[in-house]
C-alpha positions in Angstrom: 27.3 -13.4 -32.0 28.9 -10.7 -34.1 29.8 -7.9 -31.7 30.7 -5.4 -34.4 28.0 -2.9 -35.2 26.7 -2.8 -38.7 26.8 0.4 -40.8 23.1 0.9 -40.0 23.8 0.6 -36.3 26.8 2.9 -36.5 24.5 5.4 -38.2 22.0 5.0 -35.5 24.7 5.7 -32.8 25.6 8.9 -34.7 22.0 9.9 -34.7 21.7 9.3 -30.9 24.9 11.3 -30.3 23.6 14.2 -32.4 20.3 14.1 -30.5 22.0 14.2 -27.1 24.3 17.0 -28.1 21.3 19.1 -29.3 18.6 18.2 -26.8 20.2 17.2 -23.5 20.3 20.4 -21.4 24.0 21.1 -20.4 22.9 22.1 -16.9 21.1 18.8 -16.4 24.1 16.8 -17.8 26.4 18.7 -15.4 24.2 17.8 -12.4 24.3 14.1 -13.4 28.1 14.2 -14.0 28.7 15.8 -10.6 26.2 13.5 -8.8 24.1 16.4 -7.7 20.6 15.9 -6.6 18.0 15.7 -9.4 14.7 17.3 -8.6 11.3 16.0 -9.7 11.3 18.8 -12.3 14.7 17.6 -13.6 13.5 14.0 -14.1 10.2 15.1 -15.7 12.0 17.4 -18.1 14.2 14.7 -19.6 11.2 12.3 -19.7 9.3 14.9 -21.7 12.3 15.6 -24.1 12.5 11.8 -24.9 8.8 11.5 -25.3 8.6 14.4 -27.7 11.2 12.7 -29.9 9.4 9.3 -29.6 12.4 7.7 -27.9 11.0 7.2 -24.4 9.7 3.6 -24.5 12.6 1.9 -26.2 11.4 -1.5 -25.2 7.7 -1.2 -26.0 6.1 -2.3 -29.3 5.3 0.4 -31.7 1.6 -0.1 -31.4 1.7 1.1 -27.8 3.9 4.1 -28.5 7.3 2.4 -28.3 10.2 2.7 -30.6 10.3 -0.8 -32.0 14.1 -0.7 -31.7 16.2 -3.9 -31.9 18.1 -5.1 -28.9 21.3 -3.6 -30.3 19.7 -0.2 -30.8 18.4 -0.2 -27.2 21.9 -1.1 -26.1 23.5 1.7 -28.1 20.9 4.3 -26.9 21.3 3.4 -23.2 25.1 3.5 -23.4 25.3 6.8 -25.3 22.9 8.3 -22.8 25.0 7.2 -19.9 28.2 8.4 -21.5 26.6 11.8 -22.2 25.5 12.0 -18.5 21.8 12.0 -19.3 19.5 11.3 -16.3 18.2 7.8 -15.8 14.5 7.6 -16.7 12.4 6.7 -13.6 11.8 3.1 -14.4 8.7 2.2 -12.4 6.0 3.2 -14.9 8.1 2.9 -18.1 10.3 -0.2 -17.6 8.3 -2.2 -15.0 4.6 -1.5 -15.1 4.4 -0.9 -18.8 5.7 -4.3 -19.9 3.3 -5.9 -17.3 0.3 -4.0 -18.7 1.3 -4.9 -22.3 1.4 -8.6 -21.4 -1.2 -9.1 -18.8 -3.5 -6.0 -18.9 -6.8 -5.9 -20.6 -7.4 -3.5 -23.6 -9.1 -0.9 -21.5 -6.2 -0.8 -19.1 -3.7 -0.5 -21.9 -5.6 2.3 -23.6 -5.9 4.3 -20.4 -2.6 3.7 -18.5 0.0 3.4 -21.2 -0.4 6.8 -22.8 -0.4 8.4 -19.3 3.0 6.7 -18.6 4.4 8.2 -21.8 3.1 11.7 -21.4 4.0 11.9 -17.7 0.5 12.2 -16.4 1.2 9.5 -13.9 4.3 9.1 -11.7 4.4 5.4 -10.6 6.1 3.8 -7.6 6.5 0.2 -6.7 4.7 -1.5 -3.8 6.5 -4.8 -3.4 8.7 -5.0 -0.4 7.3 -5.1 3.2 8.8 -5.4 6.6 9.7 -9.1 6.7 8.9 -9.6 3.0 11.8 -8.3 0.9 13.7 -11.0 -0.9 11.1 -13.5 0.3 8.4 -11.6 -1.5 5.9 -14.4 -1.4 5.5 -13.9 2.4 3.9 -10.4 2.0 1.1 -9.6 4.4 -0.7 -6.6 2.8 -4.3 -7.8 2.2 -7.0 -6.8 -0.4 -10.5 -8.0 0.4 -13.2 -7.9 -2.3 -16.1 -5.7 -1.4 -18.5 -5.4 -4.4 -16.7 -3.3 -7.1 -13.8 -2.5 -4.9 -11.0 -4.1 -2.9 -10.3 -2.9 0.6 -6.5 -2.8 1.1 -4.7 -2.9 4.5 -1.0 -3.2 5.2 2.4 -1.6 4.7 5.0 -1.3 2.0 8.6 -0.2 2.6 11.7 0.9 0.7 9.3 2.6 -1.8 11.7 4.6 -4.0 10.6 8.1 -4.9 7.2 7.4 -3.5 7.1 11.0 -2.2 6.7 12.1 -5.9 4.3 9.4 -7.0 0.6 9.8 -7.7 0.1 6.0 -8.4 1.5 2.8 -7.0 1.4 -0.7 -8.3 1.1 -3.2 -5.5 1.3 -6.9 -4.8 -1.5 -7.7 -2.3 -2.7 -10.9 -0.7 -6.2 -11.8 -1.8 -6.2 -15.4 -0.5 -4.5 -17.0 2.5 -5.1 -20.6 1.7 -2.7 -22.8 -0.4 0.8 -21.9 -1.5 1.8 -18.3 -0.7 2.4 -17.4 -4.4 -1.1 -18.5 -5.4 -2.9 -16.0 -3.3 -1.2 -12.8 -4.6 -2.8 -10.2 -6.9 -1.5 -7.2 -8.7 -3.3 -3.9 -8.1 -3.0 -0.3 -9.3 -3.7 2.2 -6.6 -4.2 6.0 -6.6 -1.9 7.5 -4.0 -4.5 10.2 -3.3 -7.0 7.7 -2.0 -8.1 8.2 1.6 -6.2 5.9 4.0 -2.8 6.1 2.4 0.1 7.6 4.3 3.7 8.1 3.0 6.5 8.4 5.6 10.1 9.2 4.6 13.0 6.9 5.3 16.2 9.0 5.6 19.2 6.9 4.6 22.8 7.0 5.9 23.8 9.6 3.4 21.0 11.9 4.5 19.0 11.4 1.4 15.2 11.0 1.2 15.0 8.5 -1.6 12.9 5.8 -0.1 9.7 5.7 2.0 7.2 3.6 3.9 3.6 3.5 2.6 0.7 2.6 4.9 -2.7 1.4 3.8 -5.7 1.7 6.1 -9.0 0.5 4.6 -8.1 1.9 1.2 -10.8 1.4 -1.4 -9.4 0.4 -4.8 -11.7 -0.1 -7.9 -11.7 -3.8 -8.9 -11.1 -2.6 -12.5 -7.6 -1.8 -11.3 -6.8 -5.5 -11.0 -4.2 -6.5 -13.6 -4.5 -10.1 -14.7 -6.5 -12.6 -12.7 -7.2 -12.5 -9.0 -4.7 -14.7 -7.1 -2.5 -14.9 -10.2 -0.4 -11.8 -9.6 2.7 -13.8 -8.9 3.1 -14.2 -12.7 3.0 -10.4 -13.1 5.5 -10.0 -10.3 8.0 -12.4 -11.7 7.6 -10.9 -15.2 8.2 -7.4 -13.8 11.2 -8.5 -11.7 13.0 -9.9 -14.8 12.9 -6.4 -16.3 13.9 -4.7 -13.1 16.9 -7.1 -12.6 18.1 -6.6 -16.1 17.8 -2.9 -15.7 19.7 -3.0 -12.4 22.7 -4.4 -14.3 23.4 -0.9 -15.5 25.9 -1.6 -18.2 25.9 2.0 -19.5 26.1 3.5 -16.0 29.1 1.2 -15.2 30.8 2.2 -18.5 30.5 5.9 -17.7 31.6 5.3 -14.1 34.6 3.4 -15.3 35.7 6.2 -17.6 35.5 8.6 -14.7 37.4 6.2 -12.5 40.2 6.0 -15.1 40.4 9.8 -15.2 40.7 10.0 -11.4 43.4 7.2 -11.3 45.4 9.0 -14.0 45.4 12.3 -11.9 46.0 10.8 -8.4 49.5 9.9 -7.6 51.1 7.2 -5.5 54.9 7.1 -4.8 55.4 9.8 -7.4 53.6 8.2 -10.3 49.9 8.0 -11.4 47.8 5.6 -9.3 46.8 3.9 -12.6 50.3 2.6 -12.8 50.3 1.0 -9.4 50.4 -2.7 -10.0 47.8 -3.7 -7.4 45.4 -0.9 -8.3 45.9 -1.5 -12.1 45.1 -5.2 -11.6 41.8 -4.5 -10.0 41.0 -1.9 -12.6 41.8 -4.3 -15.4 39.7 -7.1 -13.8 36.6 -4.9 -13.4 37.0 -3.7 -17.0 37.1 -7.3 -18.3 34.1 -8.3 -16.2 32.2 -5.3 -17.6 33.0 -6.3 -21.2 31.8 -9.8 -20.5 28.6 -8.5 -19.0 28.0 -6.2 -21.9 28.0 -9.2 -24.2 25.6 -11.1 -22.0 23.3 -8.2 -21.8 23.1 -8.0 -25.6 22.1 -11.7 -25.7 19.4 -11.2 -23.1 18.0 -8.2 -24.8 18.0 -10.1 -28.1 16.0 -12.9 -26.5 13.5 -10.4 -25.0 13.1 -8.8 -28.4 12.0 -12.1 -29.8 9.1 -12.3 -27.4 10.4 -14.0 -24.4 11.0 -12.6 -20.9 14.6 -13.1 -19.6 14.8 -16.0 -17.2 17.9 -17.0 -15.3 19.9 -14.6 -17.4 18.3 -11.6 -15.7 19.4 -13.0 -12.3 23.0 -13.4 -13.7 23.0 -9.8 -15.0 21.6 -8.6 -11.7 24.4 -10.3 -9.7 27.3 -9.4 -11.9 26.0 -5.9 -12.7 25.6 -4.9 -9.1 29.0 -6.4 -8.1 30.7 -4.5 -10.9 29.1 -1.2 -10.0 30.0 -1.7 -6.4 33.6 -2.5 -7.3 33.9 0.6 -9.4 32.6 2.8 -6.6 34.9 1.1 -4.2 37.9 1.7 -6.5 36.8 5.3 -6.9 36.7 5.8 -3.2 40.1 4.2 -2.8 41.6 6.3 -5.7 40.3 9.6 -4.1 41.9 8.8 -0.8 41.2 11.5 1.8 39.1 13.4 -0.8 36.5 10.7 -0.5 35.6 11.6 3.1 32.0 12.6 3.9 31.0 15.5 1.7 29.3 18.8 2.4 25.7 17.9 1.7 24.8 21.4 0.5 27.4 21.2 -2.2 25.1 18.9 -4.1 22.1 21.3 -4.1 21.2 23.9 -6.7 22.6 27.3 -5.9 25.5 26.2 -3.8 28.4 28.6 -4.3 30.7 27.5 -1.5 34.1 25.8 -1.8 34.5 22.7 -4.0 36.0 19.7 -2.0 38.6 17.7 -3.8 38.7 16.5 -7.4 35.7 16.5 -9.7 33.1 14.1 -8.2 34.9 13.8 -4.9 32.1 15.7 -3.1 29.9 12.6 -3.3 32.4 9.7 -3.5 31.7 8.5 0.0 27.9 8.8 -0.5 28.0 6.9 -3.8 30.0 4.1 -2.2 27.6 3.7 0.7 24.5 4.1 -1.4 25.6 1.5 -3.9 25.9 -1.1 -1.2 22.1 -1.6 -1.6 22.4 -2.6 -5.2 23.1 -6.3 -4.3 20.0 -6.3 -2.1 17.1 -4.6 -3.9 15.4 -6.3 -6.8 15.9 -9.5 -5.0 19.2 -10.0 -3.1 22.1 -11.6 -4.9 21.9 -14.6 -2.6 18.3 -15.2 -3.7 19.3 -14.7 -7.3 21.8 -17.6 -7.0 19.0 -19.8 -5.7 16.9 -18.8 -8.7 19.8 -19.7 -11.1 20.3 -23.1 -9.4 16.6 -23.9 -9.7 16.1 -22.7 -13.3 19.4 -24.1 -14.8 20.4 -27.0 -12.5 17.0 -28.0 -11.3 18.2 -27.9 -7.6 
């Protein structure tokens, strides 16, 4: 595989950089760079800017409003956005549900839901994990019983990211209890305003309201909102998870974080010289940079395979494992590099309008929070231990 960009790809990279320089609001980029809280309005604003340019759905086919970009173009775009400190696009509708609808949805569902994902009419969240059914997703208990032209849904979902903003949720539900657990699961689209739905916040260790619990009590869902066949939703689930796991790898995010880490290590001093020159620290820094380069190459190969019509298989699990480990190592090194400045931050310092004292070097206000928050990366999307089992089964047949 030739890792050198062609002249056409270099021209595309220049076009992306020019677009980001012209269209990415400086205030929004500053909030991302300083790890400040992004509001719903912030996230929707960047979504709208990309949609207006036609660059929102980088991995959708052109016929559904996508860009039709090659794998390399997608890679260039994601990396340049990360390096420019552009917000991450909320992935649930665009990167998870969209591909599932394109592959498994009927024409009416595609015509209705896909444009609403693009124009921001719907904010989607994911209803997969449950208490006792996280990595072992096939053991989910939320039920959907057919009642004429509706399903009656009862149960609970947890760790629902940004569910407090969502008006729609795609859910895995149990529609049959007999047989293998995977064979009785269906994929439903549910309006969050339907009577019987309650969203409760989960406040994490860093004081953030990022995730939620969602409860369903006799919630009536139109049967037309079933994606694919009844009891065959496991295929949709697996297809979606391959995109989520590939996305979790976060090559662009790690690249930007590594640049910031190098800047901190160059400023901080140990024994009278820059921390970057300390042999032990420099060795860890070099190791994570090499691992990131290796993952970048693997990510290009996986994207190229997806562009040819296939969903990533064991490769997405590999990317998920290595990507999360690399991001965790970078935040751990950043915390170590900042020393005492990485102590718990002033929460208000991350809010709009804060005019109090800045704590430590740039980015230090949230170093501890980033470190603790990123510990979850190796768990969600299927824990890394489960991913190793998937790799063993798919490649080694164990």
